[in-house]
C-alpha positions in Angstrom: -13.4 6.3 -18.0 -10.9 5.6 -19.8 -9.6 2.1 -20.2 -6.5 3.0 -18.3 -7.6 4.9 -15.7 -7.4 1.1 -13.4 -4.6 0.2 -14.5 -2.5 3.8 -13.4 -4.2 3.7 -10.1 -3.5 0.3 -8.9 0.0 -0.6 -10.7 3.1 2.2 -10.8 5.7 0.7 -10.0 7.8 3.6 -9.9 9.2 3.8 -13.2 8.7 6.1 -15.9 5.0 4.8 -17.3 2.7 2.3 -15.6 2.3 -1.4 -17.1 -1.3 -2.0 -17.8 -3.6 -4.7 -17.1 -3.3 -7.9 -19.2 -7.1 -8.7 -17.7 -9.5 -6.6 -15.3 -11.5 -7.1 -12.8 -15.5 -8.3 -13.8 -15.1 -5.4 -11.3 -13.4 -3.0 -13.0 -14.9 -3.7 -16.5 -18.5 -2.9 -15.0 -17.4 0.4 -14.0 -15.7 1.2 -17.6 -18.3 0.4 -19.7 -20.0 2.0 -17.2 -22.6 -1.0 -15.9 -23.8 -2.8 -13.4 -21.1 -6.3 -12.8 -23.9 -7.9 -12.5 -25.1 -6.6 -15.9 -21.7 -8.1 -17.1 -22.4 -10.9 -15.0 -24.8 -11.9 -17.0 -23.6 -11.5 -20.7 -20.6 -13.3 -20.0 -22.7 -16.6 -18.5 -24.8 -16.4 -21.8 -22.0 -15.4 -23.8 -22.0 -12.7 -25.4 -18.7 -10.7 -23.7 -15.9 -12.5 -23.6 -14.0 -13.3 -20.1 -11.9 -15.8 -19.0 -12.1 -18.1 -15.8 -10.0 -19.2 -13.7 -11.1 -21.2 -11.1 -13.8 -19.2 -10.2 -12.7 -16.5 -11.3 -13.9 -14.3 -13.3 -11.2 -12.2 -15.6 -12.3 -9.7 -19.1 -8.9 -9.8 -21.3 -8.0 -6.2 -22.0 -7.3 -7.1 -24.9 -10.8 -7.7 -26.0 -12.3 -4.8 -24.2 -9.2 -2.4 -26.6 -10.0 -4.1 -30.1 -13.7 -3.4 -29.2 -14.0 0.0 -28.4 -11.5 0.4 -31.6 -13.0 -1.1 -33.2 -16.6 0.8 -32.4 -14.0 4.1 -33.1 -12.8 2.4 -36.7 -16.9 1.7 -38.0 -18.4 4.9 -36.0 -21.3 2.1 -34.9 -22.1 -0.3 -33.2 -20.7 -2.9 -31.5 -21.7 -6.0 -30.3 -19.9 -7.5 -28.0 -21.4 -11.1 -28.7 -18.4 -10.6 -31.4 -15.4 -10.7 -29.5 -16.7 -14.7 -27.8 -15.9 -17.9 -29.9 -20.0 -18.8 -32.3 -20.1 -15.2 -31.4 -22.2 -12.7 -34.2 -19.7 -12.0 -35.7 
């Protein structure tokens, strides 16, 4: 599934191109990466994946996902998601 696929299915205003979301839910992000939600929750809680907590809800910035994709494509190599969290591997 490509990054904008979820946005296209849920963010149509009826006028022109849909606006991509600024954040994805953990479930949406897990689907994008082809992993279970629990695996992603564990990575977030271990400080290995970027997320924003609003009260009890965790959301993932779309910019962080896109930056990871761009880095992986740009280098043609392995990208460690923990590089996108404060104090993570860089």
